[in-house]
C-alpha positions as CSV (number, residue, x, y, z in Angstrom):
1,M,103.7,57.0,130.4
2,N,100.1,56.8,131.5
3,L,97.2,55.9,130.4
4,K,95.9,59.1,129.0
5,Q,99.2,59.5,127.5
6,A,99.4,56.0,125.7
7,A,95.9,56.6,124.7
8,E,96.7,60.1,123.0
9,K,99.9,58.4,121.5
10,E,97.8,55.2,119.8
11,M,95.6,58.3,118.2
12,K,98.4,60.5,117.1
13,R,99.7,57.1,115.4
14,M,96.8,55.8,113.7
15,E,95.7,59.4,112.4
16,E,99.0,59.1,110.8
17,V,97.9,55.6,109.5
18,F,94.9,56.6,107.9
19,N,96.4,59.9,106.6
20,D,98.7,57.6,104.9
21,L,96.7,54.8,103.7
22,K,96.0,53.4,100.6
23,I,93.5,51.0,99.7
24,I,94.5,48.2,96.7
25,N,91.6,45.9,96.8
26,K,88.6,48.2,97.2
27,R,85.7,45.2,97.4
28,K,87.7,43.2,99.7
29,A,88.9,45.7,101.8
30,D,85.3,47.8,102.6
31,E,84.6,45.8,105.6
32,F,88.4,45.9,107.1
33,Y,88.5,49.4,106.1
34,S,84.9,50.3,108.2
35,F,85.8,48.2,111.2
36,S,89.1,50.1,111.6
37,E,87.6,53.3,110.7
38,N,85.1,52.8,113.2
39,Y,87.0,51.8,116.5
40,F,89.0,54.5,115.5
41,E,85.9,57.1,116.1
42,D,85.1,55.0,119.0
43,G,88.4,55.9,120.2
44,K,88.4,59.5,120.0
45,Y,85.1,59.1,121.6
46,F,86.0,57.6,124.6
47,F,89.0,59.6,124.6
48,K,87.3,63.0,124.8
49,K,85.1,61.5,127.8
50,G,88.6,60.3,129.5
51,K,87.7,57.0,129.3
52,Y,91.4,56.5,128.5
53,L,91.2,52.9,128.5
54,E,88.6,52.3,126.3
55,A,90.1,54.6,124.2
56,F,93.3,52.9,124.2
57,E,91.8,49.3,123.8
58,A,89.5,50.8,120.3
59,F,92.7,52.5,118.7
60,I,94.7,49.1,118.8
61,I,91.3,47.1,117.7
62,S,91.6,49.8,114.9
63,W,95.3,48.9,114.5
64,A,94.5,45.6,114.2
65,Y,92.3,45.2,111.6
66,I,94.7,47.8,109.1
67,D,97.6,44.9,110.3
68,I,95.2,42.3,108.7
69,G,94.4,44.0,106.0
70,I,97.9,44.6,104.9
71,K,98.7,41.2,105.4
72,L,96.1,40.3,103.4
73,G,97.3,42.6,100.6
74,L,94.6,44.7,101.4
75,F,95.9,47.7,102.3
76,D,99.1,49.4,101.6
77,V,101.0,51.7,104.1
78,S,104.5,53.9,103.0
79,K,107.6,52.8,104.5
80,N,107.7,55.4,107.3
81,V,104.3,54.2,108.2
82,R,105.6,50.4,107.6
83,K,107.5,50.7,111.4
84,Y,103.7,50.6,113.3
85,F,102.9,47.0,111.8
86,T,104.0,43.3,112.2
87,S,103.9,42.8,108.1
């Protein structure tokens, strides 16, 4: 798998996550969600510009914020999507 394919895989995974994500505690989750969403949008921008390493990194950081939010009880995802996380 090359870098472009890896970035695209992460982008698709995060699209699935955002479509499935449920916010449990909106007040506490806002900052985590905002950071994750911003990194995801940055990743899409970098991907369109052909900056695949930067895109990949941004998607992974986006994922990390959601993973931490799940562990803290701020977010929830279905069993189908939970397989992507360490929580």
